[in-house]
N, C-alpha and C positions, 0 to 999 in steps of 0.2 A: 333507304332502310326497307323494312316490308309494307309499314304502312302506306311510304308511299308507293310501293308496287300497287296495295290496294288500290286508292285511289289513279292512279293511271289505268289500272285495268276496267275500271269501273268507265273513266272516259272513251276508253279504247272501244269497250261495249255499246257506247251511247253513237257513238262514230261509226263503228263497222254494223252498227243494230244486231247486235248480239247478244243476246236474252242470257242465255247459259254462261256465257262468258262474266254478264252484269254476276248473275247467282253465285258463281263461284268463291264471292268476296262479301256479300252478304250476309249478315249474320241470320240465323233460321229463325226469327220475330216477321226479320222484315222481308225476308222471302217469299212467306204470307202474306203480307201485306202488298209487297209491291212484286204481283202475280205479273207472267209474261203479258197479259192483256194491259195491267198499265203501263209495263214499259210501253206496248205499243202505240199505244193512247199518249206518253209523256214524247216517245218520239216524234209524235202527226205533230202534235202540238206548239216543240221545240223548231220542228221543221215551219211551220204555219209564220210564228210571230219571228225567228233568228235563222233557221235556215240549216245547214247539214255542221257539222265542226269540221273544220278546216285546221284546226292546230291545236294544240292547250301548251300551256308552259307552267311549270311547278313555282308558285312565288312563295310559299312557306310555312310555317308553321305557330298557326298562335298560342300565348302560354295559357292552358288551363293543367287543372288538376284529374290527373286520372286518365282521359281520355286523350289523343291526339286530334286537334281540330286542323286540319291542309287545309290551306287554297290555293285555287287554281285561278290564272287565265287563259277563259277559252275563247277561242276565234270564230263566230259562226258568218256562211257566207251562204246568200240567198241562193239555191238554185237558177243555171242560166245570167247571173249578175255581176256586180263583178264588185257588189258593194258589201262591207263586211261589219261586221259589230262585234263587240266586244262584251263576256259578261265573266263575272267570277262566279268559280263552283267550290262550294265546300262540303269535308268530307269529315265526317267523325267513326273518330277505329280507336277500336280500344282489344286489349285481348280474351279472345273468347277459346277457352280448352287449348290451351297454346300457339295459339293463333290469332294472327291478325285479324278483325273483322269489320268490317262498314257496320256500326251502328244506326245512322241517321248520315242523310246529304241535300243536297239543292243546288239549283242554280239561283247564282243571286244577281 
């Protein structure tokens, strides 16, 4: 679905360290709030605490009114290590001007 593609695009953006890719799926207000500087800072923090994204797997949609709440399992690996760690990623997606856009997201 288009909502699923939004979430996958977000995770690929974090994986490839590509803010422009991320920006494509964020609602306009969130683009302003989550700037390229904020993105870079988030990447540094993720890498420091979890490592880099090795893979991600879509887990499903939670029942919520109006918005789509999608969840992924994300596997991180520390650089130079074989130790892996998994966390959940949640994205809230809503139709905005006829297109699905991410209105909120986070690693859990």
